[in-house]
C-alpha positions as CSV (number, residue, x, y, z in Angstrom):
1,X,-29.9,179.2,6.2
2,X,-28.6,176.4,4.1
3,X,-27.3,178.7,1.1
4,X,-26.7,182.0,2.9
5,X,-24.9,181.0,6.3
6,X,-21.3,180.6,6.7
7,X,-21.7,177.1,8.3
8,X,-19.0,175.3,6.3
9,X,-15.6,177.0,6.3
10,X,-15.8,180.8,6.1
11,X,-17.9,181.1,2.8
12,X,-21.4,181.0,2.3
13,X,-22.4,177.9,-0.1
14,X,-24.1,180.3,-2.5
15,X,-20.9,182.2,-3.1
16,X,-18.9,179.0,-3.3
17,X,-21.4,177.5,-5.7
18,X,-23.0,180.2,-7.3
19,X,-24.4,178.4,-10.5
20,X,-26.0,175.7,-8.2
21,X,-27.5,178.4,-6.2
22,X,-29.0,180.0,-9.2
23,X,-31.0,176.9,-10.1
24,X,-31.8,175.7,-6.7
25,X,-35.5,175.7,-5.9
26,X,-34.8,176.1,-2.2
27,X,-32.8,179.2,-2.2
28,X,-34.0,180.5,1.2
29,X,-34.2,177.1,3.1
30,X,-33.1,176.4,6.4
31,X,-30.9,173.5,7.1
32,X,-33.5,171.5,8.3
33,X,-35.7,171.9,5.2
34,X,-32.8,170.4,3.2
35,X,-32.4,167.3,5.2
36,X,-34.0,163.9,4.5
37,X,-34.6,161.3,7.2
38,X,-35.8,157.8,6.2
39,X,-36.1,155.8,9.2
40,X,-32.8,156.4,10.8
41,X,-30.8,157.0,7.6
42,X,-29.7,160.6,6.6
43,X,-29.4,162.3,3.4
44,X,-29.3,165.6,1.8
45,X,-32.6,166.9,0.0
46,X,-31.4,169.1,-2.7
47,X,-33.8,170.1,-5.4
48,X,-33.4,171.9,-8.7
49,X,-35.6,174.2,-11.0
50,X,-34.5,172.0,-13.9
51,X,-32.1,168.9,-14.7
52,X,-28.5,169.7,-14.2
53,X,-26.1,170.0,-17.2
54,X,-23.1,167.8,-17.1
55,X,-20.8,170.5,-15.9
56,X,-23.2,171.4,-13.2
57,X,-23.3,167.8,-11.8
58,X,-19.5,168.2,-11.4
59,X,-20.1,171.2,-9.4
60,X,-22.8,169.2,-7.2
61,X,-20.3,166.6,-6.6
62,X,-17.8,169.2,-5.3
63,X,-20.7,170.5,-3.0
64,X,-21.5,166.9,-1.9
65,X,-17.9,166.6,-1.0
66,X,-18.2,169.7,1.1
67,X,-21.3,168.3,2.9
68,X,-20.0,164.8,3.3
69,X,-19.8,164.2,7.2
70,X,-22.0,167.3,8.0
71,X,-25.0,165.4,9.2
72,X,-27.8,167.1,11.4
73,X,-28.9,165.7,14.8
74,X,-32.3,164.8,14.5
75,X,-34.7,166.7,17.1
76,X,-31.6,168.9,18.1
77,X,-31.5,172.7,18.3
78,X,-30.2,174.4,15.5
79,X,-26.9,176.2,16.6
């Protein structure tokens, strides 16, 4: 689970970024549901229930730094 599992460091993302979790439109999504593949290009597909406030965009930037380099392998088993 993207927000619930401790897959980055030892803290779940919903604990590290509680405000982003609160406004996420995909609170119970698995990792593969947050990924976006365009041809062979990888990106994260985070969706929100509303537009972010300026201070939330700074928190999103911090989240994206945590996600940097954490790419999923297409058509690979989740482990």
